C-alpha positions in Angstrom: 0.0 0.0 0.0 1.2 3.4 -0.9 1.3 5.4 2.4 1.2 8.7 0.4 -2.3 7.8 -0.9 -3.6 7.0 2.6 -1.9 9.9 4.3 -2.6 13.1 2.4 -1.3 15.4 5.1 0.7 15.7 8.3 -2.6 15.7 10.3 -3.6 12.4 8.8 -0.3 10.9 9.9 -0.8 12.3 13.4 -4.4 11.3 13.9 -4.7 8.0 12.0 -1.3 6.4 12.7 0.7 8.0 15.6 -2.2 8.6 17.9 -3.7 5.2 17.3 -0.3 3.6 17.9 0.1 5.3 21.2 -3.3 4.1 22.3 -2.5 0.5 21.2 0.6 0.7 23.4 -1.7 1.0 26.4 -1.3 4.8 27.0 -4.4 6.7 28.2 -5.5 10.1 27.0 -4.1 11.5 30.2 -0.7 10.2 29.2 -0.8 11.6 25.7 -0.4 15.4 25.6 -1.1 16.8 22.1 1.0 20.0 22.3 0.6 23.0 20.0 3.3 24.6 22.2 6.2 23.4 24.2 7.5 25.6 27.0 11.2 25.3 27.2 13.7 27.1 29.5 16.3 29.3 27.8 18.7 30.4 30.5 16.5 32.2 33.0 13.8 32.8 30.4 10.8 30.7 29.4 9.8 30.4 25.8 6.8 28.8 24.2 7.7 27.0 21.0 4.6 27.4 18.7 3.8 24.8 16.1 1.2 25.3 13.3 0.3 21.6 14.0 0.4 19.5 17.2 3.2 17.3 18.4 3.1 14.6 21.1 4.5 14.8 24.6 4.0 11.4 26.4 4.1 11.2 30.2 3.5 8.5 32.8 0.7 8.7 35.4 2.8 10.9 37.7 3.5 13.5 35.0 7.1 12.4 34.3 8.1 13.1 30.7 8.8 9.9 28.8 9.3 10.9 25.2 8.3 13.4 22.6 7.2 12.6 19.0 8.0 15.1 16.3 5.8 14.4 13.2 6.8 15.6 9.8 4.9 15.6 6.5 5.0 12.2 4.6 6.7 14.0 1.7 9.3 15.6 4.0 12.6 13.5 4.2 14.0 13.5 7.7 17.1 15.6 8.1 19.8 16.4 10.7 18.2 19.7 11.4 14.9 18.0 12.2 16.8 15.7 14.6 18.6 18.6 16.3 15.4 20.6 16.7 13.5 17.7 18.2 16.3 16.7 20.6 16.5 20.4 21.7 12.8 20.4 22.6 13.2 17.1 24.5 16.2 18.4 26.5 14.8 21.8 27.5 11.3 20.9 28.7 10.6 22.9 31.9 9.4 20.0 34.0 12.3 17.7 33.2 14.0 16.2 30.2 12.3 13.6 28.0 14.8 10.8 27.8 13.7 9.6 24.3 12.9 11.5 21.1 10.9 10.0 18.2 11.0 11.5 14.8 8.7 10.2 12.0 7.3 11.1 8.6 5.2 7.9 8.3 7.7 6.3 5.9 10.6 6.5 8.3 10.8 6.5 12.1 13.9 7.2 14.1 14.1 6.8 17.9 17.0 8.7 19.6 18.6 8.9 23.0 17.8 12.5 24.0 21.2 12.8 25.8 23.7 11.0 23.6 21.8 11.7 20.3 22.4 8.1 19.3 19.9 6.4 17.1 18.4 3.6 19.2 16.0 2.0 16.7 13.6 2.6 13.9 11.0 0.3 15.5 11.0 0.2 19.3 12.8 1.1 22.5 14.3 -2.1 24.0 12.9 -2.9 27.5 16.5 -3.4 28.6 17.5 0.2 27.8 19.2 1.7 30.9 16.7 4.6 31.0 13.8 2.2 31.2 15.5 0.0 33.7 16.2 3.2 35.7 12.5 4.3 35.7 12.8 6.5 32.6 15.4 8.7 34.4 18.1 9.8 32.0 21.7 9.1 32.9 25.0 10.4 31.4 25.9 14.0 31.0 22.4 15.5 31.0 23.7 19.0 31.8 26.0 18.9 28.8 23.0 17.8 26.6 20.9 20.7 27.9 23.7 23.1 27.2 24.1 21.8 23.7 20.3 22.1 23.1 20.2 25.6 24.5 23.2 26.6 22.3 21.5 25.1 19.2 18.1 26.9 19.8 19.7 30.3 20.7 21.9 30.2 17.6 18.8 29.1 15.6 16.9 32.5 15.8 17.1 36.0 17.2 13.7 35.2 19.0 15.4 32.5 21.1 18.3 34.8 21.9 15.9 37.5 23.0 14.1 35.0 25.2 17.4 34.2 26.9 18.2 37.9 27.3 14.8 38.8 28.6 15.1 36.1 31.3 18.6 37.4 32.2 17.5 41.0 32.4 14.4 40.2 34.5 16.5 38.2 36.9 19.2 40.9 37.5 16.7 43.8 37.4 14.6 42.2 40.2 16.8 44.0 42.8 15.9 47.4 41.3 12.4 47.0 39.8 9.0 46.9 41.6 5.3 47.8 41.4 4.7 48.9 45.0 4.8 52.7 45.2 6.0 52.4 48.8 8.3 49.5 48.3 11.4 51.6 47.9 12.6 50.1 44.6 14.5 52.4 42.4 12.6 51.6 39.2 8.8 51.7 39.4 7.5 51.6 35.8 4.3 53.5 36.5 6.3 56.4 37.9 8.9 56.5 35.2 9.2 59.8 33.3 10.5 59.3 29.8 13.8 61.0 29.1 13.2 61.3 25.4 16.3 63.4 24.6 18.5 61.0 26.5 17.0 58.0 24.8 17.5 59.6 21.4 21.1 60.5 22.3 21.9 57.0 23.5 20.3 55.4 20.5 22.3 57.6 18.1 25.5 56.5 19.9 24.6 52.8 19.7 23.5 53.0 16.1 25.5 55.7 14.4 24.8 56.8 10.8 27.2 55.7 8.1 30.3 57.9 8.4 29.7 58.8 12.0 32.0 57.6 14.8 31.4 54.1 16.1 31.6 53.6 19.9 32.3 50.2 21.5 31.8 51.7 24.9 29.3 54.4 26.0 29.1 56.1 29.4 25.9 57.5 31.0 27.0 60.1 33.6 25.3 62.3 36.0 25.1 63.3 39.7 23.7 60.8 42.3 19.9 60.2 42.5 19.1 61.9 39.2 17.3 58.8 37.8 20.2 57.1 36.0 19.1 53.6 37.2 15.4 54.2 36.2 16.6 55.5 32.8 18.9 52.6 32.2 16.3 49.9 33.3 13.7 51.5 31.1 16.1 51.7 28.1 17.1 48.1 28.4 13.5 47.0 28.4 12.9 49.1 25.3 15.8 47.5 23.6 14.6 44.0 24.3 11.0 44.9 23.2 12.5 46.3 19.9 14.5 43.1 19.3 17.9 44.1 20.4 19.7 41.5 22.6 20.8 42.8 26.0 22.5 41.6 29.1 22.0 43.7 32.3 24.1 43.9 35.5 23.9 46.1 38.6 27.6 46.8 39.3 27.3 45.9 43.0 26.8 42.3 41.9 30.1 42.1 40.1 32.4 41.4 43.0 33.9 38.5 41.1 34.2 40.6 37.9 32.1 41.3 34.9 33.4 38.4 32.8 32.9 35.9 35.5 29.2 37.1 35.9 28.6 36.9 32.1 30.3 33.5 32.0 27.8 32.3 34.7 24.8 33.6 32.8 26.1 32.1 29.5 27.0 28.7 30.9 25.0 27.2 28.0 27.7 28.5 25.6 30.7 26.7 26.9 32.1 24.1 29.3 33.9 25.2 32.5 37.3 24.3 31.1 37.0 26.7 28.2 39.2 29.9 28.6 37.7 33.4 28.6 38.9 34.4 25.2 37.5 31.3 23.6 33.9 31.6 24.9 33.8 35.3 24.4 34.7 34.7 20.8 31.9 32.1 20.6 29.5 34.7 22.1 30.6 37.2 19.5 30.2 34.7 16.7 26.7 33.8 17.9 25.5 37.4 17.7 27.2 38.0 14.4 25.7 34.9 12.9 22.3 36.3 13.9 23.3 39.7 12.5 22.6 41.4 15.8 24.8 43.2 18.3 24.7 42.3 21.9 24.5 45.3 24.3 25.9 44.7 27.7 24.7 47.2 30.2 26.3 47.9 33.7 24.4 50.1 36.1 26.1 52.0 38.9 29.7 51.3 37.9 30.9 53.5 40.8 29.1 51.2 43.3 31.5 48.3 42.5 32.9 47.1 45.8 36.3 46.0 44.5 38.6 48.2 42.6 36.2 49.7 40.0 39.1 50.4 37.6 39.5 46.7 36.9 36.4 46.8 34.7 38.6 48.6 32.2 40.6 45.5 31.6 37.5 43.3 31.3 35.9 45.7 28.8 39.1 45.5 26.8 38.6 41.7 26.5 35.0 42.3 25.3 36.2 44.6 22.5 34.6 42.6 19.7 32.6 43.7 16.7 29.4 41.9 17.9 29.4 43.5 21.4 28.8 47.0 22.7 29.0 48.1 26.3 27.0 50.8 28.2 28.0 51.8 31.7 26.3 54.3 34.0 28.1 56.0 36.8 28.0 59.1 39.0 30.1 61.9 37.6 31.8 62.5 41.0 33.6 59.2 40.8 35.1 59.5 37.3 38.7 60.0 38.5 38.6 56.5 40.2 36.8 54.9 37.2 38.7 56.2 34.2 42.2 56.8 35.6 44.7 54.3 37.0 46.9 55.0 40.0 49.5 56.5 37.7 47.0 59.0 36.3 46.8 57.1 32.9 43.5 56.9 31.0 42.0 53.4 31.0 40.4 51.5 28.1 36.9 52.8 28.8 37.9 56.4 28.8 39.9 55.9 25.6 37.1 54.0 23.9 34.6 56.7 24.8 37.0 59.5 23.5 37.2 61.2 26.9 40.5 63.1 27.6 42.1 63.3 31.0 41.4 67.1 31.1 37.7 66.3 30.4 37.4 64.3 33.6 37.7 67.3 36.0 35.1 69.2 34.1 32.7 66.3 33.9 32.8 65.9 37.7 31.2 69.3 38.1 29.3 70.1 34.9 28.3 68.3 31.6 30.2 68.9 28.4 28.4 70.6 25.6 30.3 69.1 22.7 29.8 65.3 22.9 29.4 64.6 19.2 32.7 62.6 19.1 32.4 61.1 22.6 30.7 57.9 23.7 29.0 59.9 26.4 25.3 60.6 27.4 24.8 63.0 30.3 21.8 62.9 32.6 20.8 65.6 35.1 17.7 66.9 36.8 14.4 66.9 35.0 13.8 69.5 32.3 10.9 71.8 32.8 8.7 69.5 30.6 9.9 66.4 32.4 9.3 68.0 35.8 5.8 68.9 34.8 5.1 65.3 33.7 6.7 63.9 36.8 4.6 66.0 39.1 1.5 65.0 37.2 2.3 61.3 37.5 3.4 61.4 41.1 0.4 63.6 42.0 -2.0 61.1 40.5 -0.3 57.9 41.9 0.2 59.2 45.4 -2.9 61.5 45.5 -0.8 64.4 46.6 -0.7 68.1 46.0 2.8 69.3 44.9 3.9 72.9 45.6 6.4 74.9 43.5 9.6 74.1 45.4 13.0 73.9 43.6 13.9 70.9 45.8 11.1 68.9 44.1 12.7 69.4 40.7 15.1 66.6 41.9 13.6 63.2 41.1 14.8 61.6 44.4 13.4 64.2 46.7 10.1 64.5 44.7 9.5 60.8 45.3 10.4 61.0 49.0 8.0 63.9 49.5 5.2 62.2 47.7 5.6 59.0 49.7 5.6 60.9 53.0 2.7 63.2 52.2 0.6 60.7 50.2 -3.1 61.8 50.3 -2.1 65.3 51.5 -0.5 68.5 50.4 3.3 68.7 50.5 4.3 71.7 52.6 6.4 74.3 50.9 8.9 74.4 53.8 10.2 70.8 53.4 14.0 70.2 53.3 16.2 67.4 52.1 17.4 66.3 55.5 13.9 65.8 56.9 12.8 64.0 53.8 15.6 61.4 54.0 15.3 60.9 57.7 11.6 60.5 57.6 11.8 58.1 54.7 14.1 55.8 56.6 11.9 56.0 59.7 8.8 55.1 57.6 10.4 52.2 55.8 11.7 50.8 59.1 8.3 51.2 60.8 6.6 49.2 58.0 8.9 46.3 58.8 8.6 46.5 62.6 12.0 48.0 63.2 11.8 50.3 66.2 13.6 53.6 66.3 16.2 52.7 68.9 17.2 49.5 67.0 17.0 51.4 63.8 19.6 54.0 64.6 21.8 51.6 66.5 22.0 49.3 63.6 22.3 52.1 61.0 25.4 53.3 62.9 26.8 49.7 62.7 26.1 49.3 59.0 27.4 52.8 58.2 30.7 52.1 60.0 31.0 48.8 58.1 30.7 50.8 54.9 33.3 53.3 56.0 35.7 50.5 57.0 35.1 48.0 54.2 33.7 50.1 51.3 30.4 49.8 49.4 29.0 46.2 49.2 30.7 44.5 52.1 30.5 40.8 52.9 27.8 39.3 55.2 30.7 37.7 57.0 31.6 41.1 58.4 28.3 41.2 60.4 27.8 37.5 61.2 28.3 38.0 64.9 25.5 40.5 65.0 23.3 39.0 62.4 23.5 35.2 62.4 20.2 34.3 60.7 18.2 35.4 57.7 15.2 36.4 59.9 17.4 39.0 61.6 18.5 40.9 58.5 15.4 40.1 56.3 13.4 43.2 57.5 16.3 45.5 56.3 16.0 44.0 52.8 12.2 44.1 52.7 12.3 47.7 53.8 14.6 48.7 50.9 17.0 50.3 53.4 19.6 47.7 52.6 20.1 45.5 49.6 21.8 42.1 49.5 23.6 40.7 46.4 24.4 37.0 45.9 27.7 36.3 44.2 29.2 32.9 43.5 30.9 32.6 46.9 29.5 35.4 49.0 26.5 37.5 50.0 27.1 41.3 49.8 25.4 44.1 51.7 25.0 47.7 50.7 22.6 50.6 51.2 19.9 50.8 48.5 20.0 54.5 48.1 23.2 56.6 48.1 21.6 59.6 49.8 20.3 57.4 52.6 23.9 56.1 53.1 25.1 59.8 53.0 22.6 60.6 55.8 23.7 57.6 57.9 27.4 58.4 57.6 27.1 62.2 58.1 24.4 62.4 60.8 24.4 59.0 62.6 28.0 57.8 62.3 30.1 61.0 62.1 27.7 63.5 63.6 29.2 66.2 61.4 26.4 68.6 62.4 28.1 68.8 65.8 31.7 67.9 65.1 32.3 70.3 62.2 30.8 73.2 64.2 32.4 72.7 67.7 35.8 71.0 67.2 39.2 72.7 66.8 40.6 73.6 63.4 43.2 70.8 63.7 40.5 68.2 64.4 38.5 69.5 61.4 41.6 69.2 59.2 41.9 65.5 60.3 38.2 64.9 59.5 38.6 66.5 56.1 41.8 64.5 55.3 40.0 61.3 56.1 37.0 62.2 54.1 39.1 62.9 51.0 40.6 59.4 50.8 37.6 57.3 51.8 35.0 57.3 49.0 31.8 56.8 51.2 32.9 59.7 53.4 33.7 61.9 50.4 30.2 61.3 48.9 28.6 61.9 52.3 30.4 65.1 53.0 29.3 66.6 49.6 25.7 65.7 50.5 26.0 67.1 54.0 27.4 70.4 52.9 24.7 70.7 50.2 22.1 71.0 53.0 20.8 74.5 53.6 21.2 74.3 57.3 25.0 73.6 56.9 26.1 76.7 55.0 27.9 78.0 58.1 30.0 74.8 58.1 30.6 75.2 54.3 32.0 78.7 55.1 34.2 77.4 57.8 35.7 74.7 55.6 36.4 77.3 52.9 38.4 79.3 55.5 40.6 76.2 56.0 41.7 76.1 52.3 44.8 78.5 52.6 46.2 76.7 55.6 45.0 73.1 54.9 48.1 70.9 54.9 46.7 68.2 52.7 45.8 68.2 49.0 43.5 71.2 48.5 42.1 70.1 45.2 39.8 67.3 46.5 38.6 69.6 49.3 37.8 72.4 46.9 36.0 69.8 44.7 33.8 68.9 47.6 33.0 72.5 48.4 32.4 73.3 44.7 30.0 70.4 44.3 28.2 71.4 47.5 27.7 75.0 46.3 26.5 73.7 42.9 23.9 71.4 44.7 22.8 74.2 47.0 22.1 76.4 44.0 20.5 73.6 42.1 18.1 72.9 45.0 17.1 76.5 45.1 18.8 77.4 48.4 19.2 81.2 48.8 22.4 82.3 50.6 24.8 85.2 50.5 27.7 84.5 48.1 29.7 87.6 48.8 32.0 85.9 51.3 33.1 83.4 48.5 34.0 86.3 46.2 36.0 88.0 49.0 37.7 84.7 49.7 38.6 83.8 46.1 40.0 87.3 45.3 42.1 87.2 48.5 43.3 83.6 48.7 43.3 82.2 45.2 47.0 82.7 44.5 47.9 80.9 47.7 45.9 77.8 47.1 48.0 74.8 45.8 46.3 72.6 43.2 48.0 69.3 42.7 45.8 67.9 40.0 45.8 70.0 36.8 42.9 68.0 35.4 40.5 69.3 38.1 38.6 72.6 37.7 36.9 73.2 41.1 37.4 77.0 41.2 35.5 77.8 38.0 32.9 75.3 39.0 32.3 77.2 42.2 31.9 80.5 40.4 29.7 78.9 37.7 27.4 77.5 40.3 27.0 80.9 41.9 26.3 82.6 38.6 23.6 80.1 37.8 21.5 81.3 40.8 22.0 85.0 40.2 19.4 87.1 38.4 21.4 89.5 36.3 18.5 91.9 35.9 17.9 92.4 39.6 21.5 92.0 40.7 23.6 93.5 37.9 26.6 94.5 40.0 26.9 91.0 41.4 26.5 89.5 38.0 29.3 91.6 36.5 31.5 90.8 39.5 31.1 87.1 39.1 31.5 87.0 35.3 34.7 88.9 35.8 35.9 86.4 38.4 34.8 83.5 36.2 37.0 84.8 33.3 39.9 85.1 35.7 39.7 81.5 36.9 38.2 79.7 33.9 41.1 77.7 32.7 38.8 75.3 30.9 38.7 77.9 28.0 42.3 76.9 27.1 42.4 73.4 28.6 39.1 71.8 27.3 38.1 74.3 24.6 35.9 77.4 24.4 32.7 75.4 23.5 32.9 73.4 26.7 34.2 76.1 29.0 32.2 77.2 32.0 31.9 80.6 30.6 30.2 79.4 27.4 28.0 77.0 29.3 26.7 79.8 31.5 25.4 81.6 28.4 24.1 78.5 26.8 24.0 77.0 23.3 22.6 80.2 21.8 25.8 82.0 22.4 26.9 81.7 18.8 25.3 84.3 16.6 23.9 82.9 13.3 25.3 85.7 11.1 28.4 86.6 13.2 27.1 89.9 14.4 26.1 90.9 17.9 22.4 90.4 17.3 20.9 87.0 18.1 23.5 85.9 20.6 22.9 85.0 24.3 26.3 86.5 25.2 26.3 89.8 27.0 28.2 91.5 24.1 28.6 95.0 25.7 29.9 93.5 28.9 32.5 91.4 27.1 33.5 94.4 24.9 34.3 96.2 28.2 36.0 93.2 29.7 38.4 93.0 26.8 39.6 96.4 28.0 40.2 95.0 31.5 43.7 95.8 32.9 44.1 92.2 33.9 45.6 90.6 30.7 44.1 87.1 31.6 40.6 88.5 31.9 41.0 90.6 28.7 42.4 87.6 26.7 39.6 85.2 27.7 37.0 87.9 27.1 38.4 88.3 23.6 38.3 84.6 22.9 34.7 84.3 24.0 33.5 87.4 22.0 35.3 86.2 18.9 33.8 82.7 19.3 30.3 84.0 19.7 30.2 87.0 17.3 33.1 86.6 14.9 32.1 89.3 12.4 31.3 91.8 15.2 34.7 91.1 16.7 36.5 91.9 13.4 34.5 95.1 13.0 35.4 96.2 16.6 39.0 95.2 16.3 40.5 98.7 15.9 38.2 100.3 18.5 39.1 97.7 21.0 42.8 98.2 20.2 42.5 101.9 21.0 40.6 101.4 24.2 42.6 98.5 25.7 44.5 99.3 28.9 47.3 96.7 28.6 50.6 97.5 27.0 51.1 97.5 23.2 52.5 94.0 23.0 49.8 92.5 25.2 47.1 94.3 23.1 48.2 92.6 19.9 48.6 89.2 21.6 45.1 89.4 23.1 43.5 90.5 19.9 45.4 88.0 17.8 44.0 85.3 20.0 40.5 86.4 19.2 41.3 86.7 15.5 42.6 83.2 15.5 39.2 82.0 16.8 37.5 84.0 14.0 39.9 82.3 11.5 38.6 78.9 12.6 35.0 80.2 11.9 36.0 81.5 8.4 37.9 78.3 7.6 34.8 76.2 8.3 32.6 78.7 6.4 34.7 78.6 3.2 36.3 75.2 3.2 33.9 73.1 5.4 34.4 70.7 8.3 31.8 67.9 8.5 30.0 69.4 5.6 31.3 71.1 2.4 32.2 74.8 2.6 31.2 77.7 0.5 34.2 77.4 -1.8 33.9 73.6 -2.2 33.2 73.0 -5.9 32.2 76.7 -6.3 32.2 78.7 -9.5 32.9 82.4 -9.9 29.7 84.4 -9.2 28.4 87.8 -8.1 27.8 86.6 -4.5 31.4 85.5 -4.1 32.7 88.6 -5.7 30.7 90.7 -3.2 32.1 88.4 -0.4 35.6 89.0 -1.5 35.4 92.8 -1.5 33.6 92.8 1.8 36.2 90.7 3.5 39.0 92.5 1.8 37.8 95.8 3.3 37.4 94.2 6.7 40.5 92.0 6.9 43.2 94.0 5.2 43.7 96.5 8.0 43.7 93.6 10.6 46.3 91.7 8.5 48.5 94.7 8.4 48.1 95.3 12.2 49.0 91.6 13.0 51.7 91.4 10.4 54.1 89.4 12.6 51.6 86.8 13.6 50.9 83.6 11.6 47.2 84.4 11.6 47.9 87.3 9.2 49.2 85.0 6.6 46.3 82.6 7.0 43.8 85.5 6.5 45.7 86.6 3.5 45.5 83.1 2.0 41.7 83.1 2.5 41.5 86.4 0.6 43.6 85.1 -2.2 41.3 82.0 -2.5 38.2 84.2 -2.5 39.7 86.4 -5.3 39.8 83.3 -7.5 36.1 83.1 -7.5 35.5 86.7 -8.4 33.8 87.6 -11.7 36.1 89.2 -14.4 37.0 92.6 -13.1 35.8 95.8 -14.7 37.6 99.2 -14.7 35.9 100.2 -11.4 37.0 97.1 -9.6 40.6 97.8 -10.4 40.4 100.9 -8.2 39.2 98.8 -5.2 42.3 96.6 -5.1 44.4 96.6 -1.9 47.7 98.4 -2.5 50.7 96.0 -2.8 49.4 93.6 -5.5 52.3 92.1 -7.4 50.3 89.6 -9.3 46.6 89.8 -10.2 46.0 86.3 -8.7 48.0 86.9 -5.5 47.4 89.3 -2.7 50.8 90.6 -1.5 51.2 92.4 1.8 54.3 94.2 3.1 54.1 92.7 6.6 56.8 95.0 7.8 55.3 98.3 6.5 53.2 99.0 9.6 55.6 97.6 12.2 55.3 99.6 15.4 52.5 101.8 14.0 49.4 102.3 16.1 46.1 103.1 14.5 
């Protein structure tokens, strides 16, 4: 009989032959599961394998899996791929491996050992088979078989890889994500405020356009408690939902290193004996074969308990074409993360394009120009984000939110809403009370009384000071010997516990709560820094500079409105402080920035007096730090120039005096330019349409302090290049410095204008005006206009290289002029030797003043 005539379809084979055969074998309907889907485990993720037709999973009366039957069309010849797929299903069933796999198309039947892959028979399973003798329990290397099955399925499709990634992400994100509004988790999806500009910037870095710079490592930087973790968690979930494979790791869980943790997650990819380089290459090959990049995301790099710089070496090993890395960190900690003990830049900094001199700036203020950097910067909510956040929080917590600058901060907004849920948040709240009350409320919900709370907080805080972030449970085993004793601290989200391969680590869940515990409970700085001697204060400062948790806590403590008097006292110690003054001034600068950001009103005049009196005597040992301009910038940000014009002029003058970032980092990313914002560059080069205070900078170029005058000239030339050229001679006459300094200062400004002209005519990222140009009336007019403007300046700056560069531009412009008529002959600059070459006698005006 021709089976093809009897069985016209796969369904015929399934219902008329296989199902009947199973019943004839004595199996009941309860033993025969006709599956349209198999649920298999891929890593920590579960995936349903959907079939357009049903297959059979056969179990015994207790539900133990016996074998699966994969049915193919009668016309479909059985292949190695069919065998591999069927074996993978049998090996990865969630409720236990099926020891046998049967593959049939009606013509041909093959019975396989699910572990060894060996063909047992094409007719029956012998009753003497070891698995049957052993009660259908597989023997042999079952783990290796599951690993091989998992590798096969993941390499088979992007879908399967995404299932694996989704399980991995959910597992590691469990420490951070929750749905309870009062549960204390950092990432609560219903409260998340989309940071669309940040998401767009990060996507552009991960997926650059053709010709744009490719980044293997991207940093997400910002101050503590600005929503970095929530942003990172939400972004990872977005990537997964859009089909991009991701792995996610909170840095505190990486005590044994990043590669070791990835290796543990990817145990399906290799045997334990395989070296790191080999399995990393296999991982890279897997993603490349699926034509996908794997994004590995590390949140809170600065919270790594061991030496955080070691991640640089591990990321270097992961430098492969199929893998990209994203790391988030607080900007304060960049020095420890990106530089080694010899002040050399590590792999991550180099890969992200960050320079050593950028690090000091980034610790205090974002960079403006990040086009060529693997860097995304996160800060407080924008006005639109703040409005959306208040709307979401108000609805979720049923709370009325006042206009208080403190509530622009995501962390304090949430604490206030939790504390005053169902009420109106008072306008007089402060950060210290919010943090303290939040800790008290979380402890109360878990039955931790106040006496025990503060006793144990002091104990935990001192452990952090002694051992660093994420210390071992072994350090507290004498005080906490059972899970029941420390479980309330975890459930309250005051502490968080991380399991590594060989240890259980403890840390505070929120950095600002740790800051509170260290500063107010352990160190009692509110008393100590007010009442102790200067010598004792110096000792306290010296200790805080070298111990990271103390450093972070001191910044937070000095950022509180009620501690401005202590801030002032620490400033007074700078000229006589025997230690390294740069870290201390960094702490003070960040505290002032935070005070102003949180809307604290206080008198800044003492800072101006102090800087003008003591700045020359302060020793800075790290030239890559810029704490002084950061202090001045922070003060300027909170001044209203319309209501306090004298203070505004004073602080702008001081900023120009101390803002070495103009030369060190570049004008665009200097504190001065950042103060005036991105609209500082005039579209047409004139004084109209710029955010710069043009008249003030015109006057500051005339300042008797050459440093102030020079920097004012650079900023004005950068912002309004055409205006600067037009004012060149007037400025030259009015400047109060000596003749040599006048020309040097103005030459610096003209050099900045030259960069603008060069981009305009020859292009940079885009073609310039003269690229592929033809002679035309517009270029003719441009030539005569620039000749009239530039010729006197060229003659004045005859002995500077910039004069020759300007002359070369004029010569090039002349080539694009229309044929000259008789009138145009009269407009030529004297000194032409050749009709195609402008010639200037650069010695003719030597020493002459106009």
